[in-house]
All heavy atoms as an XYZ file, in Angstrom:
623
protein
N     -10.735     -0.356     -6.492
C      -9.797      0.351     -7.341
C     -10.181      0.240     -8.816
O     -10.020      1.186     -9.550
C      -8.396     -0.207     -7.157
C      -7.745      0.228     -5.868
S      -6.082     -0.384     -5.625
C      -5.356     -0.252     -7.207
N     -10.690     -0.912     -9.229
C     -10.982     -1.101    -10.641
C     -12.126     -0.222    -11.125
O     -12.292     -0.009    -12.305
C     -11.294     -2.566    -10.907
C     -10.026     -3.410    -10.831
C     -10.324     -4.851    -11.026
N     -10.297     -5.435     -9.683
C     -10.858     -6.553     -9.348
N     -11.524     -7.244    -10.212
N     -10.776     -6.994     -8.119
N     -12.929      0.314    -10.230
C     -14.059      1.147    -10.616
C     -13.626      2.479    -11.206
O     -14.409      3.158    -11.840
C     -14.953      1.388     -9.408
N     -12.375      2.866    -11.024
C     -11.896      4.157    -11.497
C     -11.161      4.058    -12.831
O     -10.296      4.870    -13.120
C     -10.992      4.804    -10.442
C     -11.706      5.062     -9.158
C     -11.460      4.276     -8.050
C     -12.645      6.072     -9.068
C     -12.128      4.507     -6.863
C     -13.321      6.308     -7.887
C     -13.060      5.519     -6.778
N     -11.499      3.072    -13.658
C     -10.854      2.894    -14.960
C     -11.009      4.154    -15.792
O     -11.970      4.889    -15.613
C     -11.448      1.677    -15.662
N     -10.127      4.500    -16.699
C      -9.060      3.680    -17.247
C      -7.767      3.696    -16.435
O      -6.840      2.983    -16.753
C      -8.814      4.308    -18.613
C      -9.091      5.745    -18.407
C     -10.212      5.789    -17.385
N      -7.646      4.504    -15.429
C      -6.422      4.538    -14.630
C      -6.781      4.237    -13.178
O      -6.932      5.139    -12.367
C      -5.749      5.890    -14.747
N      -6.955      2.946    -12.861
C      -7.364      2.616    -11.498
C      -6.321      3.000    -10.464
O      -5.127      2.851    -10.690
C      -7.571      1.107    -11.531
C      -6.794      0.626    -12.695
C      -6.720      1.767    -13.667
N      -6.788      3.540     -9.370
C      -5.887      3.873     -8.278
C      -6.712      4.114     -7.023
O      -7.917      4.274     -7.079
C      -5.047      5.107     -8.609
O      -5.887      6.216     -8.829
N      -6.031      4.108     -5.919
C      -6.654      4.400     -4.626
C      -5.683      5.317     -3.893
O      -4.498      5.390     -4.235
C      -6.885      3.118     -3.849
N      -6.183      6.013     -2.891
C      -5.352      6.965     -2.165
C      -5.369      6.667     -0.673
O      -6.365      6.216     -0.136
C      -5.875      8.396     -2.373
C      -5.820      8.856     -3.784
C      -6.863      8.612     -4.658
C      -4.716      9.543     -4.253
C      -6.828      9.034     -5.963
C      -4.669      9.979     -5.568
C      -5.724      9.726     -6.418
N      -4.254      6.960     -0.030
C      -4.133      6.919      1.420
C      -3.051      7.934      1.774
O      -2.635      8.711      0.929
C      -3.806      5.501      1.935
O      -3.868      5.490      3.366
C      -2.453      5.011      1.456
N      -2.596      7.924      2.995
C      -1.464      8.783      3.351
C      -0.367      7.937      3.973
O      -0.624      6.882      4.569
C      -1.869      9.900      4.336
O      -2.431      9.322      5.503
C      -2.854     10.866      3.701
N       0.846      8.421      3.831
C       2.022      7.763      4.401
C       3.006      8.863      4.770
O       3.378      9.675      3.924
C       2.644      6.798      3.385
C       3.958      6.240      3.817
C       4.031      5.349      4.874
C       5.133      6.614      3.195
C       5.257      4.839      5.289
C       6.353      6.108      3.589
C       6.409      5.212      4.641
N       3.364      8.940      6.016
C       4.308      9.962      6.468
C       3.796     11.377      6.256
O       4.572     12.273      5.977
N       2.483     11.564      6.346
C       1.903     12.889      6.181
C       1.752     13.338      4.737
O       1.392     14.477      4.481
N       2.032     12.450      3.786
C       1.914     12.764      2.361
C       0.936     11.804      1.705
O       0.763     10.678      2.159
C       3.280     12.682      1.686
C       4.248     13.718      2.251
C       5.650     13.519      1.771
N       5.768     13.854      0.360
C       6.875     13.639     -0.337
N       7.925     13.097      0.223
N       6.929     13.970     -1.619
N       0.329     12.237      0.610
C      -0.610     11.384     -0.123
C       0.162     10.264     -0.806
O       1.197     10.493     -1.439
C      -1.396     12.205     -1.167
C      -2.270     11.290     -2.020
C      -2.253     13.248     -0.477
N      -0.356      9.052     -0.670
C       0.212      7.878     -1.327
C      -0.848      7.330     -2.260
O      -1.939      6.944     -1.825
C       0.612      6.817     -0.300
C       1.184      5.522     -0.872
C       2.550      5.776     -1.513
C       1.298      4.469      0.207
N      -0.541      7.318     -3.555
C      -1.464      6.799     -4.558
C      -1.059      5.359     -4.864
O       0.102      5.087     -5.167
C      -1.388      7.656     -5.823
C      -2.398      7.293     -6.867
C      -2.349      8.308     -8.011
C      -3.444      8.039     -9.008
N      -3.440      9.032    -10.102
N      -2.017      4.451     -4.782
C      -1.772      3.037     -5.064
C      -2.261      2.758     -6.483
O      -3.446      2.888     -6.769
C      -2.499      2.135     -4.048
C      -2.271      0.674     -4.384
C      -2.041      2.458     -2.631
N      -1.326      2.381     -7.366
C      -1.675      2.132     -8.768
C      -2.025      0.675     -9.028
O      -2.896      0.398     -9.847
C      -0.519      2.536     -9.687
C      -0.331      4.012     -9.768
N      -1.121      4.809    -10.543
C       0.553      4.843     -9.154
C      -0.733      6.062    -10.426
N       0.281      6.112     -9.585
N      -1.324     -0.249     -8.378
C      -1.605     -1.676     -8.588
C      -1.561     -2.383     -7.255
O      -0.670     -2.158     -6.442
C      -0.561     -2.322     -9.511
C      -0.813     -2.107    -10.964
C       0.021     -2.987    -11.901
N       1.312     -3.397    -11.375
C       1.708     -4.670    -11.298
N       0.947     -5.647    -11.702
N       2.909     -4.951    -10.822
N      -2.543     -3.263     -7.067
C      -2.611     -4.065     -5.845
C      -3.410     -5.321     -6.152
O      -4.221     -5.336     -7.086
C      -3.264     -3.268     -4.725
N      -3.172     -6.352     -5.370
C      -3.930     -7.593     -5.529
C      -4.384     -8.079     -4.152
O      -3.645     -7.947     -3.173
C      -3.093     -8.699     -6.222
C      -2.805     -8.344     -7.665
C      -1.808     -8.973     -5.490
N      -5.604     -8.611     -4.085
C      -6.045     -9.189     -2.814
C      -5.253    -10.454     -2.526
O      -4.808    -11.139     -3.449
C      -7.525     -9.488     -3.047
C      -7.682     -9.560     -4.519
C      -6.607     -8.718     -5.128
N      -5.073    -10.741     -1.265
C      -4.310    -11.921     -0.878
C      -5.042    -12.634      0.254
O      -5.480    -11.983      1.206
C      -2.921    -11.484     -0.433
C      -1.933    -12.613     -0.402
C      -0.519    -12.096     -0.313
O       0.002    -11.600     -1.315
O       0.059    -12.200      0.783
N      -5.176    -13.943      0.158
C      -5.869    -14.664      1.226
C      -5.049    -14.683      2.512
O      -3.825    -14.555      2.476
C      -6.031    -16.076      0.661
C      -4.944    -16.208     -0.349
C      -4.695    -14.826     -0.893
N      -5.742    -14.826      3.605
C      -5.058    -14.926      4.885
C      -5.924    -14.393      6.005
O      -6.862    -13.632      5.767
N      -5.604    -14.782      7.218
C      -6.400    -14.343      8.367
C      -6.122    -12.890      8.740
O      -5.071    -12.339      8.418
C      -5.926    -15.280      9.482
C      -4.504    -15.568      9.123
C      -4.490    -15.640      7.610
N      -7.072    -12.290      9.408
C      -6.894    -10.931      9.930
C      -5.972    -11.011     11.143
O      -6.281    -11.676     12.115
C      -8.237    -10.337     10.308
N      -4.838    -10.358     11.061
C      -3.861    -10.409     12.153
C      -3.560     -9.032     12.730
O      -2.750     -8.907     13.639
C      -2.541    -11.078     11.691
C      -2.768    -12.536     11.331
C      -1.931    -10.321     10.527
N      -4.210     -8.002     12.166
C      -3.970     -6.623     12.621
C      -5.179     -5.775     12.230
O      -5.986     -6.187     11.406
C      -2.706     -6.076     11.977
N      -5.286     -4.588     12.804
C      -6.380     -3.693     12.424
C      -6.254     -3.250     10.956
O      -5.155     -3.257     10.396
C      -6.213     -2.490     13.352
C      -5.321     -2.946     14.446
C      -4.475     -4.043     13.889
N      -7.362     -2.847     10.317
C      -7.299     -2.355      8.944
C      -6.299     -1.196      8.792
O      -6.109     -0.410      9.714
C      -8.725     -1.863      8.674
C      -9.571     -2.693      9.588
C      -8.737     -2.872     10.829
N      -5.657     -1.134      7.635
C      -4.671     -0.115      7.249
C      -3.298     -0.347      7.863
O      -2.389      0.454      7.671
C      -5.151      1.293      7.557
N      -3.111     -1.456      8.566
C      -1.820     -1.767      9.173
C      -0.963     -2.582      8.210
O      -1.415     -3.572      7.649
C      -2.009     -2.558     10.478
O      -2.823     -1.796     11.359
C      -0.682     -2.860     11.144
N       0.276     -2.168      8.022
C       1.234     -2.919      7.197
C       1.675     -4.126      8.002
O       2.116     -3.994      9.150
C       2.447     -2.029      6.821
C       3.511     -2.847      6.110
C       2.000     -0.848      5.988
N       1.544     -5.316      7.419
C       1.965     -6.522      8.137
C       3.238     -7.134      7.558
O       3.877     -7.947      8.203
C       0.834     -7.572      8.222
C       0.284     -7.927      6.855
C      -0.272     -7.071      9.123
C      -0.752     -9.043      6.883
N       3.611     -6.702      6.341
C       4.857     -7.175      5.745
C       5.223     -6.232      4.601
O       4.341     -5.697      3.932
C       4.689     -8.600      5.206
C       5.991     -9.193      4.703
O       7.045     -8.914      5.310
O       5.954     -9.931      3.707
N       6.496     -6.030      4.394
C       6.967     -5.206      3.283
C       8.290     -5.770      2.792
O       9.210     -5.970      3.572
C       7.141     -3.757      3.727
N       8.346     -6.078      1.511
C       9.554     -6.641      0.937
C       9.501     -6.602     -0.569
O       8.651     -5.918     -1.152
N      10.395     -7.339     -1.224
C      10.474     -7.305     -2.685
C       9.159     -7.665     -3.382
O       8.897     -7.205     -4.482
C      11.553     -8.336     -3.020
C      12.340     -8.490     -1.767
C      11.404     -8.191     -0.631
N       8.317     -8.457     -2.732
C       7.043     -8.864     -3.327
C       5.940     -7.841     -3.173
O       4.859     -8.009     -3.726
N       6.186     -6.779     -2.427
C       5.176     -5.747     -2.248
C       4.964     -5.407     -0.785
O       5.660     -5.900      0.098
N       3.976     -4.573     -0.562
C       3.632     -4.120      0.790
C       2.293     -4.738      1.142
O       1.287     -4.460      0.482
C       3.553     -2.581      0.847
C       4.884     -1.975      0.403
C       3.165     -2.113      2.250
C       4.822     -0.478      0.103
N       2.269     -5.603      2.146
C       1.057     -6.311      2.529
C       0.345     -5.535      3.627
O       0.915     -5.270      4.688
C       1.402     -7.722      3.008
C       0.242     -8.675      3.252
C      -0.595     -8.863      1.989
C       0.759    -10.019      3.729
N      -0.909     -5.152      3.335
C      -1.686     -4.299      4.230
C      -2.990     -5.000      4.584
O      -3.643     -5.595      3.723
C      -2.000     -2.946      3.541
C      -2.789     -2.035      4.454
C      -0.730     -2.265      3.084
N      -3.383     -4.895      5.846
C      -4.685     -5.418      6.266
C      -5.766     -4.459      5.795
O      -5.563     -3.247      5.780
C      -4.772     -5.545      7.788
C      -3.987     -6.692      8.368
S      -4.421     -8.331      7.738
C      -6.176     -8.382      7.952
N      -6.908     -4.997      5.404
C      -8.074     -4.186      5.063
C      -9.230     -4.650      5.936
O      -9.089     -5.607      6.698
C      -8.465     -4.342      3.579
O      -8.985     -5.663      3.380
C      -7.289     -4.093      2.658
N     -10.358     -4.006      5.806
C     -11.525     -4.420      6.568
C     -12.063     -5.765      6.121
O     -12.800     -6.415      6.851
N     -11.669     -6.199      4.903
C     -12.182     -7.452      4.351
C     -11.080     -8.453      4.020
O     -11.303     -9.370      3.250
C     -12.996     -7.146      3.100
N      -9.883     -8.297      4.548
C      -8.798     -9.232      4.264
C      -7.462     -8.525      4.131
O      -7.191     -7.545      4.814
N      -6.669     -9.024      3.188
C      -5.327     -8.481      2.968
C      -5.208     -7.951      1.550
O      -5.830     -8.475      0.632
C      -4.276     -9.575      3.152
C      -4.249    -10.174      4.523
C      -3.297    -11.346      4.526
N      -3.215    -11.928      5.848
C      -2.142    -12.538      6.305
N      -1.085    -12.677      5.545
N      -2.128    -13.037      7.515
N      -4.361     -6.949      1.364
C      -4.122     -6.375      0.052
C      -2.622     -6.178     -0.107
O      -1.969     -5.596      0.758
C      -4.842     -5.029     -0.067
C      -4.852     -4.377     -1.441
C      -5.679     -5.215     -2.425
C      -5.426     -2.978     -1.346
N      -2.072     -6.684     -1.212
C      -0.645     -6.513     -1.488
C      -0.484     -5.368     -2.485
O      -0.947     -5.448     -3.619
C      -0.016     -7.785     -2.043
C       1.490     -7.633     -2.223
C       2.207     -8.939     -2.458
N       2.076     -9.874     -1.367
C       2.884     -9.930     -0.296
N       3.853     -9.053     -0.166
N       2.697    -10.849      0.630
N       0.172     -4.295     -2.048
C       0.426     -3.140     -2.899
C       1.626     -3.446     -3.784
O       2.699     -3.798     -3.282
C       0.696     -1.896     -2.056
C      -0.296     -1.582     -0.930
C       0.080     -0.277     -0.248
C      -1.711     -1.562     -1.432
N       1.454     -3.323     -5.097
C       2.511     -3.653     -6.047
C       3.157     -2.428     -6.678
O       4.333     -2.472     -7.048
C       1.958     -4.562     -7.150
C       1.342     -5.875     -6.660
C       0.708     -6.615     -7.822
C       2.375     -6.732     -5.955
N       2.391     -1.345     -6.854
C       2.924     -0.098     -7.389
C       2.326      1.060     -6.616
O       1.121      1.091     -6.373
C       2.561      0.084     -8.871
C       3.363     -0.739     -9.816
C       3.055     -0.407    -11.272
O       2.084      0.328    -11.545
O       3.789     -0.896    -12.128
N       3.174      2.008     -6.253
C       2.711      3.154     -5.474
C       3.427      4.417     -5.930
O       4.497      4.356     -6.550
C       2.954      2.919     -3.990
N       2.823      5.546     -5.601
C       3.398      6.839     -5.963
C       3.181      7.796     -4.808
O       2.056      8.112     -4.453
C       2.720      7.375     -7.217
C       3.222      8.713     -7.671
C       2.522      9.167     -8.945
O       1.595      8.543     -9.423
N       2.997     10.270     -9.482
N       4.269      8.245     -4.213
C       4.195      9.216     -3.134
C       4.016     10.602     -3.736
O       4.588     10.913     -4.788
C       5.473      9.158     -2.294
C       5.446      9.829     -0.926
C       4.325      9.273     -0.062
C       6.773      9.646     -0.228
N       3.222     11.416     -3.088
C       2.931     12.769     -3.558
C       4.200     13.493     -4.000
O       5.202     13.536     -3.285
C       2.281     13.524     -2.400
C       1.973     14.956     -2.642
C       1.378     15.619     -1.411
O       1.233     14.958     -0.356
O       1.064     16.799     -1.504
N       4.181     14.024     -5.226
C       5.318     14.764     -5.756
C       6.439     13.892     -6.297
O       7.483     14.398     -6.696
N       6.242     12.582     -6.317
C       7.265     11.644     -6.797
C       6.708     10.838     -7.965
O       5.532     10.929     -8.294
C       7.694     10.696     -5.672
C       8.096     11.408     -4.380
C       9.351     12.174     -4.520
N      10.428     11.215     -4.394
C      11.699     11.514     -4.412
N      12.073     12.748     -4.564
N      12.606     10.604     -4.281
N       7.537      9.998     -8.549
C       7.067      9.199     -9.669
C       6.528      7.853     -9.207
O       6.797      7.399     -8.090
C       8.159      9.028    -10.711
C       9.362      8.257    -10.236
C      10.452      8.301    -11.306
N      11.664      7.746    -10.779
C      12.135      6.546    -11.104
N      11.519      5.813    -11.990
N      13.243      6.089    -10.554
N       5.789      7.214    -10.075
C       5.204      5.902     -9.822
C       6.321      4.862     -9.767
O       7.203      4.839    -10.628
C       4.244      5.610    -10.977
C       3.537      4.318    -10.919
C       2.594      4.267    -12.113
N       1.877      3.026    -12.179
C       0.832      2.816    -12.950
N       0.397      3.786    -13.741
N       0.224      1.667    -12.955
N       6.287      3.999     -8.736
C       7.346      3.002     -8.548
C       6.765      1.636     -8.218
O       5.718      1.534     -7.581
C       8.260      3.411     -7.389
C       9.069      4.689     -7.529
C       9.720      5.036     -6.198
C      10.112      4.544     -8.616
N       7.497      0.596     -8.610
C       7.179     -0.747     -8.130
C       7.427     -0.752     -6.626
O       8.252      0.015     -6.116
C       8.072     -1.775     -8.822
N       6.718     -1.601     -5.910
C       6.819     -1.620     -4.449
C       8.260     -1.811     -3.975
O       8.695     -1.141     -3.039
C       5.919     -2.706     -3.880
N       9.013     -2.694     -4.606
C      10.401     -2.933     -4.189
C      11.238     -1.661     -4.321
O      12.041     -1.337     -3.446
C      11.015     -4.064     -5.007
N      11.037     -0.915     -5.397
C      11.773      0.339     -5.590
C      11.306      1.395     -4.593
O      12.107      2.166     -4.074
C      11.597      0.846     -7.021
C      12.201     -0.096     -8.048
O      13.208     -0.762     -7.720
O      11.668     -0.174     -9.161
N      10.013      1.442     -4.330
C       9.471      2.378     -3.351
C      10.093      2.122     -1.982
O      10.520      3.033     -1.292
C       7.951      2.244     -3.277
C       7.317      3.167     -2.287
C       6.989      4.466     -2.640
C       7.052      2.743     -0.997
C       6.408      5.334     -1.721
C       6.470      3.594     -0.076
C       6.156      4.897     -0.433
N      10.174      0.851     -1.607
C      10.724      0.477     -0.300
C      12.212      0.782     -0.175
O      12.703      1.011      0.930
C      10.468     -1.001     -0.019
C       9.000     -1.367      0.221
C       8.812     -2.875      0.196
C       8.513     -0.766      1.523
N      12.921      0.809     -1.295
C      14.352      1.129     -1.250
C      14.578      2.558     -0.749
O      15.561      2.833     -0.073
C      14.973      0.944     -2.629
N      13.669      3.452     -1.065
C      13.825      4.842     -0.643
C      12.943      5.248      0.518
O      13.160      6.288      1.138
N      11.911      4.438      0.798
C      10.949      4.761      1.851
C      10.637      3.488      2.647
O       9.662      2.809      2.342
C       9.648      5.312      1.257
C       9.866      6.447      0.323
N      10.111      7.728      0.776
C       9.892      6.529     -1.023
C      10.269      8.526     -0.263
N      10.144      7.826     -1.363
N      11.433      3.159      3.641
C      11.165      1.953      4.422
C       9.769      2.030      5.067
O       9.365      3.080      5.553
C      12.240      1.952      5.493
C      13.292      2.886      4.991
C      12.610      3.871      4.106
N       9.061      0.921      5.031
C       7.731      0.831      5.644
C       7.766     -0.373      6.586
O       7.501     -1.493      6.160
C       6.631      0.658      4.571
C       5.263      0.628      5.218
C       6.701      1.759      3.531
N       8.095     -0.168      7.852
C       8.194     -1.304      8.766
C       6.818     -1.878      9.095
O       5.824     -1.152      9.087
C       8.849     -0.702     10.008
C       8.591      0.754      9.921
C       8.452      1.096      8.474
N       6.765     -3.184      9.379
C       5.499     -3.773      9.817
C       4.981     -3.016     11.040
O       5.738     -2.560     11.892
C       5.885     -5.214     10.178
C       7.071     -5.489      9.309
C       7.821     -4.180      9.249
N       3.666     -2.844     11.092
C       3.043     -2.098     12.173
C       2.724     -0.665     11.792
O       1.964      0.006     12.473
N       3.276     -0.191     10.661
C       2.969      1.138     10.168
C       1.494      1.195      9.824
O       0.962      0.280      9.197
C       3.814      1.480      8.931
O       5.186      1.429      9.266
C       3.457      2.840      8.369
N       0.833      2.267     10.194
C      -0.587      2.435      9.871
C      -0.714      3.460      8.752
O      -0.390      4.632      8.936
C      -1.364      2.889     11.110
S      -3.130      2.967     10.804
N      -1.154      3.003      7.584
C      -1.386      3.913      6.469
C      -2.649      4.714      6.734
O      -3.600      4.214      7.318
C      -1.517      3.122      5.163
C      -0.309      2.299      4.764
C      -0.595      1.543      3.468
C       0.924      3.157      4.596
N      -2.643      5.950      6.307
C      -3.791      6.804      6.507
C      -3.797      7.534      7.845
O      -4.650      8.373      8.093
N      -2.840      7.237      8.700
C      -2.757      7.914      9.992
C      -2.095      9.275      9.812
O      -1.201      9.444      8.988
C      -1.954      7.078     10.988
N      -2.528     10.229     10.598
C      -1.971     11.589     10.486
C      -0.577     11.677     11.068
O      -0.096     10.942     11.813
C      -2.874     12.576     11.194
């Protein structure tokens, strides 16, 4: 994500819409699910498995909506564990 400065972001899909990730941090931990699978979602962010570990999404923007902190995003768009981001 940092390679796209000055406005770093990454893209995936959620619910058939583009989801832009503005802020995220890597998090240590074992692989417990396939890549792109949400393993936890709460006030601290959305924890997603990647091919190289875990990533906690802190700010996201759903297509056609404004940029939100993860907790605010989750208030309007529940993301249950087991959700696969990027799936059609």
